[in-house]
BAKE-712455 format. One line per field, with one value per residue (C-alpha): residue number from 1; x, y, z. Coordinates in pm, 1 decimal, padded with zeros to 6 digits. Example, Ala and Ser with C-alpha at 12.3 -4.5 7.8 and 13.67 -1.06 7.14 Angstrom:
# residues 2
lomi [1/2] $
xx [01230.0/01367.0] $
yy [-00450.0/-00106.0] $
zz [00780.0/00714.0] $
This chain:
# residues 595
lomi [1/2/3/4/5/6/7/8/9/10/11/12/13/14/15/16/17/18/19/20/21/22/23/24/25/26/27/28/29/30/31/32/33/34/35/36/37/38/39/40/41/42/43/44/45/46/47/48/49/50/51/52/53/54/55/56/57/58/59/60/61/62/63/64/65/66/67/68/69/70/71/72/73/74/75/76/77/78/79/80/81/82/83/84/85/86/87/88/89/90/91/92/93/94/95/96/97/98/99/100/101/102/103/104/105/106/107/108/109/110/111/112/113/114/115/116/117/118/119/120/121/122/123/124/125/126/127/128/129/130/131/132/133/134/135/136/137/138/139/140/141/142/143/144/145/146/147/148/149/150/151/152/153/154/155/156/157/158/159/160/161/162/163/164/165/166/167/168/169/170/171/172/173/174/175/176/177/178/179/180/181/182/183/184/185/186/187/188/189/190/191/192/193/194/195/196/197/198/199/200/201/202/203/204/205/206/207/208/209/210/211/212/213/214/215/216/217/218/219/220/221/222/223/224/225/226/227/228/229/230/231/232/233/234/235/236/237/238/239/240/241/242/243/244/245/246/247/248/249/250/251/252/253/254/255/256/257/258/259/260/261/262/263/264/265/266/267/268/269/270/271/272/273/274/275/276/277/278/279/280/281/282/283/284/285/286/287/288/289/290/291/292/293/294/295/296/297/298/299/300/301/302/303/304/305/306/307/308/309/310/311/312/313/314/315/316/317/318/319/320/321/322/323/324/325/326/327/328/329/330/331/332/333/334/335/336/337/338/339/340/341/342/343/344/345/346/347/348/349/350/351/352/353/354/355/356/357/358/359/360/361/362/363/364/365/366/367/368/369/370/371/372/373/374/375/376/377/378/379/380/381/382/383/384/385/386/387/388/389/390/391/392/393/394/395/396/397/398/399/400/401/402/403/404/405/406/407/408/409/410/411/412/413/414/415/416/417/418/419/420/421/422/423/424/425/426/427/428/429/430/431/432/433/434/435/436/437/438/439/440/441/442/443/444/445/446/447/448/449/450/451/452/453/454/455/456/457/458/459/460/461/462/463/464/465/466/467/468/469/470/471/472/473/474/475/476/477/478/479/480/481/482/483/484/485/486/487/488/489/490/491/492/493/494/495/496/497/498/499/500/501/502/503/504/505/506/507/508/509/510/511/512/513/514/515/516/517/518/519/520/521/522/523/524/525/526/527/528/529/530/531/532/533/534/535/536/537/538/539/540/541/542/543/544/545/546/547/548/549/550/551/552/553/554/555/556/557/558/559/560/561/562/563/564/565/566/567/568/569/570/571/572/573/574/575/576/577/578/579/580/581/582/583/584/585/586/587/588/589/590/591/592/593/594/595] $
xx [27545.0/27410.5/27647.3/27562.1/27187.7/27227.8/27421.5/27162.7/26877.8/27061.4/27029.6/27398.2/27392.0/27040.0/27176.3/27011.5/27182.5/27189.8/27380.1/27040.2/27041.0/27416.5/27716.5/27885.1/27921.7/28223.6/28045.2/28120.0/27762.5/27635.0/27825.5/27742.1/27369.2/27365.4/27528.8/27298.9/26985.3/27082.0/27152.1/26817.5/26635.0/26795.4/26700.5/26340.4/26315.5/26472.3/26234.2/25904.5/25906.1/25653.4/25473.2/25235.1/24926.4/24970.7/25072.3/24856.6/24798.4/25084.7/25342.0/25213.4/25249.2/25609.3/25683.6/25520.3/25693.7/26033.3/25966.1/25859.6/26172.0/26387.0/26222.7/26247.3/26618.8/26674.3/26459.4/26684.8/26985.8/26809.0/26684.3/27038.3/27166.4/26893.8/26919.1/27297.3/27270.9/26989.7/27215.2/27516.8/27398.9/27743.0/27922.6/28037.8/28075.0/27720.5/27585.5/27784.2/27663.2/27302.1/27341.1/27508.3/27211.4/26968.7/27151.1/27148.2/26777.2/26724.9/26899.2/26689.0/26370.5/26458.0/26470.0/26148.0/25922.2/25784.9/25574.7/25352.5/25319.9/25224.7/24997.8/24800.8/24755.0/24602.9/24232.4/24004.3/23809.6/24125.0/24276.1/23964.1/23974.0/24335.8/24261.9/23984.9/24232.3/24291.0/24663.7/24686.9/24473.1/24772.6/24846.0/24491.9/24475.8/24829.1/24769.7/24428.8/24580.5/24846.5/24576.8/24435.7/24744.5/24670.5/24535.4/24851.7/25125.0/25341.9/25498.5/25763.7/26041.2/25918.7/25880.2/26226.4/26377.7/26211.7/26346.0/26697.6/26686.0/26533.4/26867.4/26914.8/26554.2/26337.9/26545.4/26861.5/26683.8/26542.3/26891.5/27021.8/26751.9/26856.9/27220.3/27142.1/26931.6/27186.1/27468.8/27264.9/27345.6/27117.9/27201.6/27535.2/27605.7/27545.7/27259.4/27073.9/26723.7/26584.2/26739.0/26601.4/26252.7/26240.8/26285.3/25945.4/25796.9/25977.4/25781.4/26004.8/25861.6/26191.9/26357.5/26074.2/26103.4/26479.6/26443.0/26195.8/26434.5/26726.0/26524.2/26418.3/26771.9/26909.0/26642.2/26693.7/27065.6/26975.8/26644.7/26776.2/26868.6/26547.9/26331.4/26504.4/26472.4/26101.1/26040.3/26228.0/26019.8/25696.6/25794.7/25895.8/25552.2/25379.8/25557.0/25498.4/25127.5/25091.2/25269.1/25066.4/24737.1/24646.9/24357.7/24478.8/24802.5/24661.7/24521.1/24834.6/24852.1/24484.4/24541.0/24840.3/24623.6/24350.7/24105.6/23853.6/23904.0/23560.0/23669.2/23959.5/23745.8/23491.3/23765.1/23923.1/23590.1/23486.7/23810.0/23822.6/23457.7/23561.3/23857.3/23653.3/23781.7/24153.2/24056.4/23852.5/24137.9/24409.4/24192.3/24151.6/24523.5/24605.6/24399.4/24546.1/24896.6/24795.8/24911.7/24769.1/24839.0/24930.6/25202.8/25323.7/25609.7/25361.7/25152.3/25342.8/25413.9/25335.8/25041.6/25092.0/25100.3/25195.4/25454.7/25789.0/26024.8/26277.9/26208.5/26506.8/26493.5/26431.4/26134.4/25998.5/26035.5/25839.8/25564.2/25506.3/25517.2/25288.9/25028.9/25052.5/25022.5/24699.6/24554.3/24716.1/24999.3/25087.6/25130.1/25356.4/25564.7/25628.2/25711.3/25964.6/26159.8/26233.4/26393.0/26580.5/26704.5/26855.9/26578.3/26571.6/26806.1/26737.1/27023.1/27085.6/27395.3/27591.3/27470.8/27172.6/26853.2/26591.3/26242.9/26130.4/26016.1/25951.7/26090.9/25933.6/26255.3/26159.0/25943.5/26244.6/26410.3/26209.5/26121.2/26352.5/26264.0/26445.4/26368.9/26566.2/26490.3/26519.4/26322.8/26010.4/25650.4/25612.0/25905.6/25750.6/25441.2/25663.8/25818.8/25468.8/25368.3/25663.5/25635.7/25271.0/25399.6/25662.6/25415.7/25190.0/25477.8/25593.1/25246.7/25185.1/25513.2/25331.2/25155.2/25482.1/25666.5/25393.0/25095.7/25260.2/25283.1/24988.1/24815.3/24945.8/24608.1/24583.5/24951.5/24888.0/24590.4/24816.6/25059.5/24792.1/24610.4/24934.6/24963.5/24608.3/24680.6/24980.2/24781.7/24501.4/24748.8/24938.9/24620.2/24514.8/24834.0/24765.4/24571.7/24559.1/24277.5/24508.0/24771.5/24506.3/24369.2/24715.5/24782.6/24452.0/24536.9/24869.7/24688.0/24447.1/24745.6/24883.9/24548.0/24536.2/24883.6/24764.7/24424.5/24392.3/24756.8/24804.0/24490.7/24609.2/24936.4/24734.7/24566.9/24914.0/25031.0/24716.0/24785.5/25155.6/25110.5/24838.3/25035.8/25348.2/25143.0/24968.9/25242.3/25575.4/25858.6/25763.0/25975.2/26030.1/25798.5/25522.7/25550.1/25540.6/25222.5/25048.8/25183.2/25050.7/24707.3/24651.7/24789.4/24587.6/24270.1/24316.2/24413.0/24205.1/24276.0/24353.0/24728.2/24938.9/25171.1/25503.5/25700.9/25965.8/25711.9/25659.3/25970.6/25879.5/25733.0/26090.4/26196.3/25904.7/26036.0/25697.9/25635.1/25942.2/25959.9/25590.4/25369.6/25011.9/25101.2/24992.1/24615.5/24690.1/24757.6/24413.5/24256.3/24433.8/24353.9/23981.7/23954.6/24131.3/23892.8/23603.5/23777.3/23868.5/23501.3/23432.0/23718.0/23568.8/23228.0/23350.4/23719.7/23710.0/23560.0/23762.9/24122.0/24145.7/23960.6/24209.2/24512.8/24365.9/24345.0/24717.3/24802.8/24611.0/24869.1/24787.0/24602.5/24280.3/24164.9/24107.5/23733.3/23741.4/23978.8/23756.6/23431.9/23443.1/23420.9/23111.9/23294.6/23180.6/23467.5/23247.1/22994.3/23058.8/22893.3/23175.4/23441.7/23217.3/23184.5/23560.1/23564.6/23286.5/23507.7/23772.4/23505.1/23387.9/23744.3/23783.2/23439.8/23541.1/23849.4/23639.8/23391.5/23672.7/23832.3/23500.8/23418.5] $
yy [08762.7/08594.3/08295.8/08257.0/08260.1/08002.4/07779.2/07820.0/07735.6/07452.0/07601.7/07643.2/07329.8/07368.7/07461.2/07352.9/07102.9/07263.6/06963.8/06818.8/07092.4/07123.6/07048.6/07387.7/07691.7/07534.3/07205.0/07120.8/06994.1/07342.8/07505.3/07214.9/07237.8/07610.9/07554.0/07264.8/07457.4/07742.9/07497.2/07323.5/07657.5/07734.1/07390.8/07432.6/07767.2/07631.2/07336.4/07500.0/07879.1/07995.8/07658.8/07665.6/07744.0/07417.8/07178.1/06877.1/06767.0/06515.4/06764.0/07035.9/06790.3/06721.6/07094.5/07170.3/06872.3/06989.5/07344.0/07220.9/07009.2/07302.0/07544.9/07296.1/07254.3/07627.6/07661.4/07417.7/07638.5/07962.5/07809.4/07711.5/08058.9/08234.8/08015.7/08038.6/08419.0/08442.9/08294.6/08501.1/08844.1/08991.7/08730.1/08880.7/08540.9/08440.3/08771.0/08746.9/08392.2/08486.9/08765.7/08522.7/08287.4/08573.4/08666.4/08304.8/08288.2/08597.7/08435.7/08121.3/08324.0/08515.7/08188.3/08042.8/08349.3/08261.7/07987.5/08206.7/08468.2/08220.1/08016.2/08328.3/08400.2/08060.3/08121.3/08048.5/07772.8/07582.2/07631.8/07488.6/07183.9/07123.0/07168.5/06908.3/06648.6/06376.6/06384.8/06741.6/06686.2/06717.9/07064.2/07184.9/07428.7/07554.0/07617.0/07772.5/07990.5/08125.2/08255.8/08486.0/08703.1/08746.4/09104.8/09210.2/09070.0/09291.5/09220.4/08951.5/09210.5/09402.9/09092.4/08973.3/09310.7/09316.8/08970.6/09072.8/09376.8/09185.9/09105.6/09479.2/09530.8/09456.1/09160.4/09369.1/09635.3/09379.9/09231.7/09577.9/09602.0/09263.0/09373.6/09704.0/09533.9/09252.3/09499.6/09729.9/09729.2/09868.1/10039.3/10085.6/09711.6/09665.1/09420.3/09262.3/09355.5/09030.4/09092.0/09445.0/09345.4/09064.4/09325.0/09472.7/09161.7/09212.6/09291.0/09587.8/09903.7/10091.8/09806.8/09815.3/10191.0/10163.6/09887.9/10100.8/10396.4/10178.9/10035.2/10382.8/10521.4/10235.2/10274.9/10650.7/10601.2/10431.0/10603.0/10779.0/10441.9/10269.9/10557.9/10565.9/10188.0/10202.9/10488.0/10308.1/09993.3/10193.8/10350.4/10013.8/09873.3/10186.5/10154.4/09780.3/09818.3/10092.9/09894.8/09583.8/09770.7/09666.5/09882.3/09904.8/09861.7/09548.2/09386.7/09189.0/09039.7/08946.2/08783.7/08594.4/08475.6/08375.4/08602.5/08847.3/09205.6/09197.1/08915.6/09118.1/09431.5/09228.7/09095.9/09437.7/09609.2/09339.6/09373.6/09754.4/09762.5/09573.2/09785.9/09823.3/09478.1/09567.9/09906.8/09737.0/09499.7/09761.7/09970.8/09658.6/09583.2/09933.3/09856.5/09506.3/09656.9/09942.4/10213.3/10559.1/10537.0/10246.4/10344.1/10172.9/10006.4/09863.2/09671.2/09346.0/09374.8/09043.1/09045.1/08945.5/08568.6/08493.1/08212.5/08376.5/08079.1/08065.9/07747.2/07546.8/07428.1/07062.4/07152.6/07377.9/07091.2/06857.9/07110.6/07179.3/06814.9/06706.2/06962.3/06835.2/06473.1/06543.1/06660.6/06415.0/06164.2/06206.8/06581.0/06523.4/06263.6/06507.4/06783.1/06557.4/06528.1/06901.4/06871.7/06545.7/06585.9/06934.4/07128.5/07414.1/07704.5/07834.8/08021.4/08395.9/08461.0/08762.9/08863.1/08627.2/08764.4/08864.8/08722.7/08376.6/08195.8/07857.1/07799.7/07521.0/07463.3/07208.5/06893.4/06665.8/06789.8/06927.2/07261.7/07455.8/07671.6/07971.9/08115.2/08334.5/08149.2/08340.6/08099.0/08297.4/08179.5/08394.3/08217.8/07877.0/07999.6/08117.5/07771.0/07617.9/07877.1/07805.4/07429.9/07457.0/07606.8/07335.8/07047.5/07208.9/07245.7/06889.0/06745.5/06965.6/06855.2/06550.0/06786.9/06862.6/07190.0/07381.4/07269.1/07261.1/07637.1/07739.0/08078.4/08294.8/08319.7/07941.7/07909.3/08131.1/07917.1/07617.5/07817.2/07989.5/07658.6/07514.1/07807.6/07747.9/07379.4/07476.2/07738.2/07502.1/07231.7/07471.4/07615.1/07269.6/07251.2/07573.1/07539.3/07882.9/08114.0/08417.1/08229.6/08106.1/08458.4/08598.8/08321.5/08383.3/08753.5/08672.3/08466.7/08753.1/08979.6/08730.4/08722.7/09103.7/09108.2/08866.9/09018.0/09381.2/09487.8/09323.9/09489.8/09821.8/09763.5/09687.7/10025.5/10181.9/10021.8/10140.6/10498.5/10504.6/10336.4/10583.9/10879.3/10777.2/10765.2/11097.1/11303.6/11155.7/11054.6/11057.3/11188.8/10982.4/11224.8/11178.5/10799.8/10827.9/11036.1/10754.8/10503.5/10709.0/10758.6/10390.2/10270.7/10529.8/10421.8/10076.2/10188.8/10509.3/10640.9/10298.7/10325.6/10642.9/10638.7/10812.5/11003.1/10729.3/10471.6/10662.8/10512.8/10152.0/10099.9/10092.2/09750.3/09546.9/09343.9/09242.6/09598.6/09567.3/09205.6/09124.5/09434.5/09361.7/09037.2/09129.9/09079.7/08710.0/08681.0/08814.9/08590.2/08287.4/08367.7/08424.4/08116.1/07912.7/08028.5/07907.1/07577.9/07516.9/07533.6/07261.4/07056.2/07081.7/06970.3/06655.1/06572.6/06239.6/06394.7/06715.0/06587.5/06386.9/06664.5/06921.3/06711.1/06675.6/07054.2/07071.6/06798.3/06981.5/07260.8/07504.8/07253.0/07458.5/07808.8/07907.8/07914.7/07551.4/07432.6/07551.2/07424.4/07094.4/07299.9/07492.4/07826.3/08120.8/08368.9/08643.8/08635.3/08913.4/08692.4/08440.2/08696.5/08846.0/08496.9/08472.7/08818.6/08711.3/08426.6/08686.3/08902.6/08605.4/08534.8/08895.5/08905.0/08606.5/08793.2/09103.5/08903.1/08737.5/09072.7/09224.6/08934.1] $
zz [30019.5/29706.1/29734.3/30101.3/30028.9/29750.6/29988.7/30265.3/30028.6/29855.9/29506.6/29421.1/29204.4/29064.8/28723.6/28402.2/28176.8/27832.8/27695.3/27605.1/27339.4/27275.9/27499.9/27456.3/27233.0/27063.2/26990.9/26624.7/26581.9/26656.9/26372.6/26141.3/26219.1/26154.1/25816.5/25728.6/25821.3/25593.4/25312.0/25365.9/25356.9/25022.0/24886.3/24998.7/24826.3/24508.2/24500.8/24596.7/24559.9/24302.8/24296.1/24592.2/24387.3/24193.4/24472.2/24555.2/24914.7/24919.1/24792.1/25025.0/25313.6/25208.5/25203.0/25538.3/25700.3/25576.8/25694.7/26037.4/26072.1/25961.9/26204.6/26489.1/26419.5/26410.0/26723.2/26905.5/26833.2/26920.0/27247.8/27340.3/27253.9/27454.8/27764.3/27763.3/27749.4/28008.1/28275.0/28159.6/28043.0/28117.6/27907.6/27577.2/27409.5/27503.0/27371.3/27047.1/26984.1/27037.7/26784.3/26542.2/26573.9/26512.6/26195.1/26077.0/26156.1/25947.0/25650.0/25691.1/25719.1/25403.2/25210.6/25351.6/25372.2/25030.0/25188.0/25405.2/25130.1/24858.5/25085.6/25166.2/24794.5/24723.2/24642.2/24936.6/24761.1/24665.7/25013.5/25175.6/24947.6/25043.7/25414.6/25387.6/25261.2/25526.8/25451.9/25581.6/25891.9/26132.2/25993.6/25929.7/26220.2/26156.9/25787.3/25844.5/26114.0/25878.4/25649.2/25916.2/25860.6/25489.0/25517.5/25700.9/25476.4/25257.9/24921.7/24881.5/24857.0/25162.2/25377.6/25277.1/25361.4/25703.5/25780.3/25675.7/25904.1/26197.3/26371.5/26427.7/26533.8/26839.7/26955.8/26978.3/27182.2/27425.4/27456.7/27544.0/27811.9/27954.1/27957.7/28128.7/28396.3/28432.4/28495.4/28719.3/29091.0/29359.4/29686.9/29864.2/29873.1/29498.7/29519.8/29228.0/29113.8/29258.5/29600.3/29622.1/29503.9/29760.2/30037.5/29948.5/30113.9/30447.1/30765.8/30856.8/30699.7/30694.9/30506.1/30252.1/30215.0/30171.6/29910.4/29714.1/29728.1/29612.2/29324.1/29213.8/29238.8/29033.2/28765.6/28756.6/28692.4/28362.0/28293.2/27982.9/27828.7/27940.6/27815.7/27479.0/27445.0/27529.4/27284.7/27009.1/27050.5/27070.2/26738.7/26593.2/26670.3/26542.8/26207.3/26185.0/26264.4/26004.2/25733.5/25810.0/25836.2/26189.0/26305.9/26666.5/26861.1/27028.0/26713.6/26628.0/26978.6/26967.6/26628.6/26766.8/27057.3/26810.6/26991.4/26855.4/26970.8/27134.2/27366.0/27501.7/27535.4/27733.8/27963.5/28024.1/28085.8/28332.9/28532.2/28538.9/28649.5/28965.7/29074.5/29394.7/29497.3/29532.0/29678.3/29953.5/30022.2/30052.6/30285.7/30497.8/30480.5/30608.5/30918.3/30957.1/30951.5/31182.5/30941.4/30896.6/30524.7/30296.7/30049.8/29734.1/29922.7/30177.5/29924.0/29965.7/30337.7/30508.1/30743.2/31105.8/31160.1/30797.7/30800.2/30720.0/30738.1/30457.6/30263.8/30128.6/29768.8/29850.9/30068.9/29793.3/29549.7/29774.9/29842.6/29473.5/29366.8/29650.9/29544.3/29187.0/29300.7/29488.4/29159.1/28918.5/28970.8/28601.3/28647.0/28949.0/28763.5/28479.9/28727.8/28897.7/28571.3/28581.7/28925.4/28878.0/28520.3/28526.9/28353.9/28609.5/28682.1/29034.1/29210.3/29222.2/29013.1/28899.3/28553.0/28552.2/28402.1/28658.9/28693.5/28591.7/28279.1/28121.3/27771.8/27562.6/27363.2/27093.7/27110.7/27056.5/27376.5/27672.2/27830.2/28061.4/28361.8/28507.1/28851.3/29091.5/29413.3/29741.9/29959.3/30045.9/30001.0/29690.1/29526.1/29593.4/29411.6/29126.1/29100.1/29083.9/28821.9/28594.2/28650.1/28541.3/28217.2/28195.2/28236.8/27976.6/27731.1/27796.0/27727.7/27422.6/27265.1/27126.4/26883.6/26702.9/26660.2/26480.6/26689.4/27032.1/27060.9/27278.5/27257.6/27541.3/27712.0/27755.2/27840.9/28143.0/28239.3/28303.6/28517.3/28725.8/28781.6/28919.1/29159.8/29282.0/29344.4/29556.5/29748.2/29843.5/29938.1/30167.1/30315.4/30437.6/30644.7/30837.4/31162.3/31328.1/31214.4/31197.6/30998.4/30754.9/30715.0/30646.1/30395.4/30214.4/30201.3/30042.8/29779.7/29718.7/29661.0/29411.2/29232.0/29231.1/29073.1/28805.4/28732.6/28835.1/28810.9/28472.0/28334.7/28480.7/28293.9/27980.7/28028.9/28067.6/27744.0/27571.6/27676.7/27586.5/27248.2/27156.1/27292.6/27098.1/26777.9/26838.6/27004.0/26897.0/27129.1/27497.1/27781.2/28094.7/28274.7/28016.6/28039.0/28417.8/28400.0/28209.8/28462.3/28753.7/28594.5/28521.0/28855.3/29047.5/28866.1/29017.7/29369.4/29401.1/29752.6/29901.4/29827.2/29827.4/29526.5/29583.4/29322.4/29338.1/29221.1/28897.2/28734.3/28803.6/28457.6/28332.5/28466.6/28324.6/28027.6/27880.2/27761.2/27539.2/27428.6/27391.2/27363.7/27465.5/27643.4/27995.0/27963.1/27913.7/28287.3/28377.4/28114.0/28259.6/28622.9/28570.2/28348.7/28617.3/28887.8/28673.0/28593.9/28957.2/29053.9/28796.9/28943.8/29292.0/29161.6/28984.1/29014.2/28832.0/28520.0/28532.8/28567.5/28241.1/28058.9/28191.6/28093.3/27744.3/27726.6/27803.8/27553.4/27279.7/27280.9/27002.3/26789.5/26800.0/26887.5/27253.3/27183.2/27066.7/27338.3/27624.3/27470.2/27666.3/27987.4/27875.8/27866.7/27650.0/27632.5/27486.7/27769.2/28025.1/28286.0/28250.9/28343.8/28611.4/28760.4/28807.7/28964.6/29201.1/29325.4/29417.2/29580.6/29787.7/29905.7/30014.1/30177.5/30391.0/30513.9/30581.8/30788.5/30979.8/31059.9/31167.6/31398.1] $
């Protein structure tokens, strides 16, 4: 079935070309680079460890430049290892090589950890004088940013030990999760996770119900492994936060995003205060579908008159690039490179990781995108989303390895903006009022998934992290109770949640690989809605300003990067404004239905 679908969609040959990183696992250059990177790390330590307090600006620049080059080289190898594994989670050689690279990275990190530790011990007055030196201007934000971690660093010996143990830590557990999900088959025909999830968008209710039952049964078959993995990583974070003196489970993520805790609290409170929006919508959707009760497996059911044609890959490509071109020819030209130069992996394949992502790789190469393309409208939006990331990463590469890495909250802004461009482009092509209404409803559901569902998942994470710290290891039933409570808070009585749905927390990888990540989606969506209004008001001024935001990468804090748009991230009215845009979209549908 999978091969037939790939052939029908024209994705069978949409396979990324990893040769831009390395030709193959047995490439001699790969082994040589690994060896050379380890040797360089040792030389850097021998030449600079213990001397940071006395370095002048020129010598500090030399050190930082060498470290950046080293980390970029190691990042190139680790990118190759990860991407190779992501498309082949059942391949033992791919898994073994990724673990080998992790262990090499640990040895490199052990040699270079001295830099961050010593830099954070440099007295503030001297550090500020160095940061004011013109020579160090390219690294000012990076170096200043490192110092925000000073209160959370351990001793040299402790940091070195943690780095040495890292290959057997979180990364290995998330790899186990990927392997379990990659091997897992659903239903009597042994379908993949992506195939089963795509059935939740079918018009036939019995097919949706059956897909939900198959997903639940598959997850339940491995629930003991998934629960243990989740508990282990909850405990790992609990210990790490305690050792590093983070006041809250989310503090480290906020610090990574360069956000104050108050900003995130303001965002979350604004979103949860408007749970009435999704509740109104799902009550309306129940009536539009003619159901007595809307269940969890009905949430994504297509509304009548929604275009359901399966879209081949080439048509998807054209739709996405056309929407980009209407906004910016430069953005479309960059997007075209991903399609024409083998930077995308699209087909459904045995053992391929589920979901979708964009990986920035390293500035000297280019980003890569993975999707699991099944040809529905949602998948086209996913391609636009990941290509938005890809264009952002491509433009930010000019900042260099250290400054190109964008805070997660702004990274999601680029992807969500790309989705919105596609939506408005597609909406213009629809003529019938009922088709337009159905299409707007689908977009509302996408926005709900990005804003309200992600904040509900943030509330779930908040509960389980606190419960793990207060109660100890959690049973699958206890985790499910937190899932139900936080999901029900969003839906109220608008959606009936079945017992089967209570295990669906267990297939979401963000909870494991990047705890606290999910609020970034809501941040990005609401920021995009505000930015899009500015775009509509003055397109000529907005477009170059927006592209400059993407080019800036992580060269400044989110607060500084959005200043040109007049945005105050700590003002509740800003977030409420984005929520009002969603409310207005829904109100339009409500008026149309009532007419």
